[in-house]
C-alpha positions, 0 to 999 in steps of 0.5 A, spaced: 505 450 427 501 445 431 504 448 438 501 455 436 495 453 435 495 448 441 498 455 446 491 459 442 487 453 444 489 453 451 488 461 452 481 462 450 479 455 455 483 458 461 483 465 459 491 465 460 498 468 457 501 464 452 507 466 453 505 465 461 508 459 465 507 458 473 514 460 476 511 466 474 505 466 477 508 464 482 513 470 484 507 474 482 503 471 487 509 473 492 511 480 491 503 480 491 503 478 498 510 481 500 506 488 497 501 485 502 506 484 508 510 492 506 503 495 508 501 491 513 507 492 517 507 500 515 499 500 516 502 497 523 508 502 524 502 507 524 497 504 529 503 504 534 504 512 533 497 514 533 495 510 539 501 512 542 497 520 542 490 518 542 488 513 547 496 513 551 497 520 552 505 519 551 508 526 552 513 527 545 518 531 546 515 536 541 510 539 537 504 535 536 499 537 531 492 535 534 489 532 528 495 528 524 495 523 530 489 521 530 490 521 521 495 516 523 492 512 526 485 511 522 490 510 516 494 506 519 487 502 522 485 501 516 492 499 512 492 493 518 484 492 517 481 493 511 487 494 505 493 489 507 488 482 507 485 484 500 492 485 498 494 479 501 487 476 498 489 480 490 482 482 490 480 487 483 480 493 488 486 493 492 489 497 487 484 502 487 486 503 496 492 502 495 493 508 491 487 512 496 492 511 501 498 513 496 495 520 494 493 521 502 499 520 505 501 525 499 496 530 501 498 530 509 504 531 506 504 536 502 499 540 507 506 539 512 510 542 509 506 548 506 501 550 512 505 547 518 512 548 515 515 552 521 511 548 526 511 540 524 517 536 527 522 533 523 520 525 525 512 527 522 516 528 515 520 523 515 514 518 518 511 520 512 516 520 507 517 513 509 510 512 509 509 514 502 515 511 500 512 504 502 505 507 498 509 507 492 511 501 491 506 497 494 501 500 489 507 499 483 507 491 485 498 492 486 497 496 479 502 491 475 499 485 478 493 486 477 495 488 469 498 482 469 492 477 472 486 481 470 487 484 463 480 489 463 
């Protein structure tokens, strides 16, 4: 009885969960930082892939859809310079940016699979699929983390 009352007082004072444990918070923070690192890596890979074609005009062994390397470069830069740091800092806007990135990549894959089905390189489809899988994980982690830390 006394411990329940004390937990309620602590909850009111610190605005935290009654059942929250410091270890859960540390695990939550590590998971969020891991999502930020994954975002940075995926974004860096997109910058590398996009800049090879857009900035350095390196030839590739397959047909390149003109706008795709530019898209990869822009989204990669946004991820490396904006989304990953905001995920790392645990801002409230980070889950929204993660979701926007996931939706963007999913839309591009849908366009590639429909409008460019006959000419798109299998490497482009594979890279976009990997990005989407990574962003599903990143978005899920960010959403769960946000729900636990910012319930309102």
